[in-house]
Each structure stands twice: as C-alpha cells, then as structure tokens.
C-alpha positions as CSV (number, residue, x, y, z in Angstrom):
1,M,176.0,-59.2,-93.1
2,I,177.2,-56.0,-91.4
3,L,180.1,-56.5,-89.0
4,I,180.4,-54.3,-86.0
5,P,183.5,-54.2,-83.7
6,G,182.9,-56.1,-80.5
7,H,179.9,-57.8,-82.0
8,D,179.5,-61.6,-82.4
9,K,180.2,-62.2,-86.1
10,N,177.8,-65.1,-86.0
11,K,174.9,-62.8,-85.2
12,A,173.5,-60.5,-87.8
13,A,173.8,-56.8,-86.9
14,P,170.5,-54.9,-86.5
15,F,169.3,-53.3,-89.8
16,P,170.2,-49.6,-90.0
17,Y,166.7,-48.2,-90.3
18,W,168.1,-44.7,-90.5
19,V,169.3,-45.5,-94.0
20,L,165.8,-46.4,-95.0
21,G,164.5,-43.2,-93.5
22,L,167.0,-41.2,-95.4
23,L,166.1,-42.8,-98.7
24,L,162.4,-42.2,-98.0
25,A,163.1,-38.5,-97.2
26,L,165.1,-38.0,-100.4
27,T,162.4,-39.7,-102.4
28,F,159.7,-37.4,-100.9
29,F,161.8,-34.3,-101.4
30,H,162.3,-35.2,-105.1
31,S,158.7,-35.9,-105.7
32,S,157.6,-32.8,-103.9
33,A,160.0,-30.6,-105.9
34,Y,158.7,-32.1,-109.1
35,A,155.0,-31.6,-108.1
36,N,155.7,-27.9,-107.2
37,Q,157.0,-26.8,-110.5
38,E,155.7,-23.4,-111.3
39,A,153.4,-23.4,-114.3
40,G,152.6,-19.7,-114.6
41,R,151.4,-16.6,-112.8
42,F,148.2,-14.6,-112.7
43,Q,148.4,-11.6,-114.9
44,F,145.2,-10.2,-113.7
45,V,142.2,-11.2,-111.7
46,H,138.6,-9.8,-111.9
47,G,135.9,-10.7,-109.4
48,T,136.1,-13.9,-107.3
49,V,138.8,-16.3,-108.4
50,E,140.2,-19.1,-106.2
51,V,143.1,-21.5,-106.4
52,V,143.1,-24.9,-104.7
53,R,146.5,-26.4,-104.3
54,A,147.2,-30.1,-104.7
55,D,147.4,-30.4,-100.9
56,G,143.9,-28.8,-100.5
57,E,145.0,-25.3,-99.5
58,T,142.6,-22.7,-100.9
59,L,143.9,-19.2,-101.9
60,A,142.2,-16.1,-103.3
61,A,143.9,-15.5,-106.6
62,E,145.7,-12.2,-107.1
63,R,148.0,-10.7,-109.6
64,N,151.5,-12.3,-109.7
65,L,150.3,-15.3,-107.6
66,S,152.0,-18.5,-109.0
67,V,150.1,-21.5,-110.2
68,Y,151.6,-25.0,-110.0
69,E,151.1,-28.4,-111.4
70,G,148.1,-29.9,-109.6
71,D,146.4,-26.6,-108.9
72,T,142.7,-26.1,-109.6
73,V,141.5,-22.6,-110.6
74,T,137.9,-21.6,-110.3
75,T,136.0,-18.4,-111.3
76,A,132.7,-17.3,-109.9
77,A,129.9,-15.6,-111.8
78,A,131.0,-12.4,-113.5
79,S,134.6,-13.2,-112.7
80,S,137.6,-13.9,-114.9
81,A,141.4,-14.4,-114.8
82,Q,144.3,-14.4,-117.1
83,I,147.4,-16.5,-116.5
84,R,150.7,-16.1,-118.3
85,M,152.4,-19.5,-118.4
86,V,156.1,-20.1,-118.0
87,D,156.5,-20.5,-121.8
88,D,154.6,-17.2,-122.4
89,A,151.3,-19.0,-123.4
90,L,148.2,-17.1,-122.3
91,M,145.2,-18.7,-120.6
92,A,142.1,-16.5,-120.0
93,L,139.5,-18.2,-117.9
94,R,135.9,-17.1,-118.3
95,P,133.2,-16.9,-115.6
96,R,131.8,-20.0,-113.8
97,S,134.8,-22.1,-115.0
98,E,137.1,-24.7,-113.4
99,L,140.5,-25.4,-114.8
100,V,143.0,-28.0,-113.5
101,I,146.7,-27.7,-114.3
102,E,147.4,-31.4,-114.8
103,G,151.0,-30.9,-116.0
104,Y,153.3,-28.1,-117.3
105,Q,156.9,-28.9,-118.2
106,Y,159.0,-26.3,-119.9
107,N,162.8,-26.9,-120.1
108,Q,163.2,-26.0,-123.8
109,A,163.6,-29.7,-124.5
110,D,161.8,-32.3,-126.6
111,D,159.7,-33.4,-123.7
112,D,158.2,-30.0,-123.0
113,A,154.5,-30.4,-122.6
114,S,151.3,-28.7,-121.4
115,L,148.2,-30.6,-120.1
116,V,145.2,-28.8,-118.6
117,N,141.7,-30.0,-117.9
118,L,138.7,-27.7,-118.4
119,A,136.0,-29.3,-116.2
120,R,133.4,-26.6,-116.9
121,G,133.1,-23.1,-118.3
122,G,135.2,-21.4,-120.9
123,L,138.9,-21.0,-121.6
124,R,140.7,-18.9,-124.2
125,T,144.3,-19.9,-125.0
126,V,147.0,-18.3,-127.0
127,S,150.0,-20.6,-127.8
128,G,153.4,-20.0,-126.2
129,V,156.7,-21.6,-127.0
130,I,155.6,-25.1,-126.3
131,G,152.6,-24.7,-128.6
132,R,154.8,-23.3,-131.4
133,N,157.6,-25.8,-131.1
134,R,155.9,-28.9,-129.7
135,S,152.3,-28.5,-130.6
136,E,151.7,-32.2,-130.4
137,N,152.5,-32.0,-126.6
138,V,149.8,-29.4,-125.8
139,K,146.4,-30.8,-124.9
140,I,143.2,-29.4,-123.3
141,E,141.2,-32.2,-121.8
142,T,137.5,-31.9,-121.2
143,P,134.9,-34.4,-119.9
144,V,133.8,-35.1,-123.5
145,A,136.7,-34.4,-125.9
146,T,140.4,-33.5,-126.1
147,M,141.6,-30.3,-127.8
148,G,144.9,-30.0,-129.6
149,I,146.6,-26.9,-131.0
150,R,148.9,-26.0,-133.8
151,G,150.1,-22.5,-133.1
152,T,146.7,-21.3,-132.2
153,D,144.4,-18.7,-130.6
154,M,141.2,-20.6,-129.7
155,D,138.3,-20.9,-127.3
156,T,137.2,-24.0,-125.5
157,F,133.8,-24.4,-123.8
158,V,132.3,-27.1,-121.6
159,V,128.6,-26.3,-121.4
160,P,125.3,-28.1,-121.1
161,D,124.4,-30.1,-124.1
162,E,121.3,-28.7,-125.7
163,Q,120.7,-31.4,-128.2
164,P,117.5,-33.5,-127.8
165,G,118.0,-36.8,-126.1
166,N,121.3,-36.0,-124.3
167,N,119.8,-35.8,-120.9
168,N,121.2,-32.5,-120.0
169,G,124.8,-33.8,-120.2
170,L,127.8,-31.7,-121.1
171,Q,129.2,-30.9,-124.5
172,S,132.6,-29.7,-125.5
173,V,133.0,-26.9,-128.1
174,L,136.1,-25.6,-129.9
175,R,136.3,-22.3,-131.7
176,V,139.5,-21.5,-133.5
177,N,140.3,-17.8,-133.9
178,S,143.6,-18.2,-135.7
179,G,145.9,-21.1,-136.6
180,E,144.4,-24.5,-136.4
181,G,143.1,-26.8,-133.7
182,T,141.9,-30.3,-133.3
183,I,139.0,-31.9,-131.3
184,T,139.1,-35.6,-130.6
185,S,136.3,-37.8,-129.3
186,Q,135.2,-41.4,-129.7
187,G,138.6,-42.1,-131.4
188,V,137.9,-39.5,-134.1
189,E,140.1,-36.5,-134.6
190,L,138.7,-33.5,-136.4
191,G,141.0,-30.7,-137.7
192,V,139.4,-27.3,-137.1
193,P,140.7,-24.4,-139.2
194,A,140.6,-20.7,-138.2
195,G,137.1,-19.2,-138.2
196,S,135.4,-22.6,-137.6
197,I,133.5,-24.1,-134.7
198,A,133.3,-27.8,-133.8
199,Q,131.4,-29.7,-131.1
200,A,131.4,-33.1,-129.4
201,S,128.7,-34.7,-127.3
202,P,129.0,-37.8,-125.1
203,G,129.2,-40.9,-127.3
204,Q,129.4,-39.0,-130.5
205,A,132.2,-38.1,-132.9
206,P,133.1,-34.4,-133.2
207,Q,131.3,-32.4,-135.9
208,F,131.3,-28.9,-137.3
209,I,128.6,-26.5,-136.3
210,P,127.6,-23.2,-137.8
211,A,127.6,-21.1,-134.5
212,L,128.3,-21.3,-130.8
213,P,125.6,-23.1,-128.8
214,A,123.4,-20.7,-126.8
215,S,125.0,-21.8,-123.5
216,A,128.4,-20.9,-124.8
217,E,127.2,-17.6,-126.2
218,S,125.7,-16.8,-122.8
219,L,129.0,-17.6,-121.1
220,E,130.8,-15.3,-123.5
221,A,128.2,-12.6,-123.0
222,E,128.8,-12.8,-119.3
223,S,132.5,-12.3,-119.9
224,T,131.8,-9.0,-121.7
225,A,128.9,-7.8,-119.5
226,S,131.1,-5.4,-117.5
227,S,132.3,-3.5,-120.6
228,D,131.3,0.1,-120.6
229,D,132.6,0.9,-124.1
230,E,130.0,1.5,-126.8
231,G,130.1,0.6,-130.4
232,Q,132.3,-2.5,-129.9
233,T,131.9,-5.8,-131.7
234,D,131.6,-8.9,-129.6
235,D,135.1,-10.0,-130.4
236,E,136.5,-6.6,-129.4
237,A,134.6,-6.7,-126.1
238,V,135.9,-10.2,-125.4
239,N,139.4,-9.0,-125.9
240,D,138.9,-6.0,-123.7
241,D,137.2,-7.8,-120.8
242,L,139.2,-11.1,-120.8
243,L,142.6,-9.5,-121.3
244,D,142.3,-5.9,-120.2
245,D,139.5,-5.7,-117.5
246,G,140.4,-4.1,-114.2
247,I,143.9,-2.8,-115.1
248,S,145.6,-0.5,-117.6
249,D,146.6,-1.5,-121.0
250,D,150.3,-1.3,-120.0
251,D,149.7,-3.9,-117.3
252,T,147.8,-6.5,-119.3
253,G,150.7,-7.8,-121.4
254,L,148.4,-8.0,-124.4
255,D,150.2,-5.1,-126.2
256,E,153.5,-6.9,-125.4
257,L,152.2,-10.1,-126.9
258,T,151.0,-8.3,-130.0
259,D,154.3,-6.6,-130.4
260,E,156.1,-9.9,-130.1
261,L,153.9,-11.5,-132.8
262,I,154.3,-8.6,-135.1
263,S,158.1,-8.5,-134.6
264,A,158.3,-12.2,-135.3
265,S,156.4,-11.7,-138.6
266,I,158.6,-8.8,-139.6
267,E,161.8,-10.8,-138.8
268,D,160.5,-13.8,-140.9
269,T,159.6,-11.5,-143.8
270,L,163.0,-9.8,-143.7
271,E,164.8,-13.1,-143.6
272,D,162.8,-14.2,-146.8
273,I,163.7,-10.9,-148.5
274,I,167.4,-11.2,-147.6
275,E,167.4,-14.8,-148.9
276,D,165.8,-13.7,-152.2
277,Q,168.3,-10.9,-152.4
278,T,171.2,-13.3,-151.9
279,E,169.9,-15.5,-154.6
280,D,169.6,-12.9,-157.3
281,D,172.0,-10.2,-156.0
282,A,169.3,-7.6,-156.4
283,G,168.2,-5.1,-153.7
284,P,164.7,-5.2,-152.1
285,S,161.9,-4.4,-154.5
286,F,159.2,-1.8,-154.1
287,D,156.8,-4.5,-153.2
288,D,159.2,-5.8,-150.5
289,Y,159.2,-2.4,-148.8
290,N,155.4,-2.2,-149.0
291,T,155.2,-5.6,-147.3
292,I,157.4,-4.5,-144.4
293,I,155.4,-1.2,-144.0
294,R,152.1,-3.2,-143.9
295,L,153.4,-5.5,-141.2
296,Q,154.5,-2.5,-139.1
C-alpha cells in the first residue's frame, strides 16, 4: 500500500501509472537500440540496389550507407553491391538477389555471431574476424539448406532447381573457393573443401556436384557481363565486377584485404621461423628467406 500525506490510510492510493509508462519507455529504448546495431556499410553499389529497413522504410543503397540487423538488401538485374561488415568480413551480392541481415553481433567476445538469409540469387562471402575466430557462429540460411564457414571465401546460390521431378522449386548451391565450408540439409551436414561444389534440393540431403548448375552459371555470367576487359578468365572477371566495378582499385578495399591476408601469412611464417631459431640457436636458413620472399 502506498501512503500519501492527508490521504485516508484505510484506502489504497491510486496506482502510479507514470512508473509503468517509464518502464515501458526504457524497455522500448533498449530493444530499439539493440535492433539498430550497425552490421556493416556498403563499400560500393552498381546498378539498382535497395535496402528495406525493419520498420519498412526503403532506401536506395549508396556507398557508405549503413546496414543494420533486420535490413533486407535487394539487387535488380545487372546490379550488384559489396558490403564490408563490422568485423571486416566482405559480402558481395550478385544480380537479382535478396539478402536479409538476420543478426550481426561483434563485440570481440565468445557470443560474436553472424546470421544472414539469402532468399534468392547469389552471395560471395569472405570471412572476417568472426569467421576466423568463431566460425561455428557464422551461418548463411537459405530456403533449402544452411551454409557454414571455416575461414572461407565461398559462393552461395539460391536458384531454380533443374532436376526432374522437383516442380521448379529452389535449390541451394555452395562453391568453396578457399578454406572449407559446410552445407546442411535434412539433418545431414556435408563438409565442402576448397575447389568443390555441393548442392541441396528440397527433401534431399546435400551432395557433391561436378559443376555449377546452369541457372547459377547464368547468374554468375550476369555479374560479369559489364566487364570490358579482354582475355580474362571467368574467376578474374567475377573478382573485377563484384569487387571493383564502378570505382577505382584504391576505393574497393580489395587490395587492402589482400594486403592484410598476405601480411598475416608473413607474420605467421616469421613467428614459425623465430620459434625454430630459438629451439636450435641457428639463424634463418636459405629456404626460410626464400619462403618469405615468395609470400611477399
């Protein structure tokens, strides 16, 4: 009972509803702040790319525009975008694609996690800090399967299923360019090493396939159609168009990412050489110097 001076103590004081209002306001503020965590920023945009916020607001994507948990990113035909995430992961969205940022938490802690949902189209991902340190917490959901990474550069496709009897449904395809990935469907997880391709259809466990389905190849070709360079391989054209199209090399961040990866490799190699030197009190060998030169 709340006692108020001058008030009959035998009568209950009216409930202070302002307290309830304050609690509700604080709860709303906390949940809104959590939902609005920045997940990354557009590094470049080519063609027509839109972002739909969790509250329904639609924005035309542009360089340095932030993306947040709950955002949906869509690309039109002959359009693409690259997003650098807060943990320095890279996500390159291919034409005619739809990606939902379900959750992205990066606090350099054990609960760091990344969850995105590729509803259709194609997505190339290069792991960031979360993928390198907490790979089990990085997932790419699709309508058919879930992709996992282990320090990986990989492509995920959600395209029409071309297999007979599948009634023109969707299939999920995983191609691993480096590192290792996983594809899980129907309770079966399949490890996919670098240079391999795996596929999952509705109601079927994942399986290895020898090449990309024609629908995925078509989507990849659309990504590279604007390239004016001659004599490139398909992989080189994908890198140029997905990561470099529309702006200079200095602006893409790809060179920076490559430098970071090379520097990390050199540092690891130097540490190994120093440890070996400490063990046997001998200086670096001729082969050691050759190893460093090759990495540079």
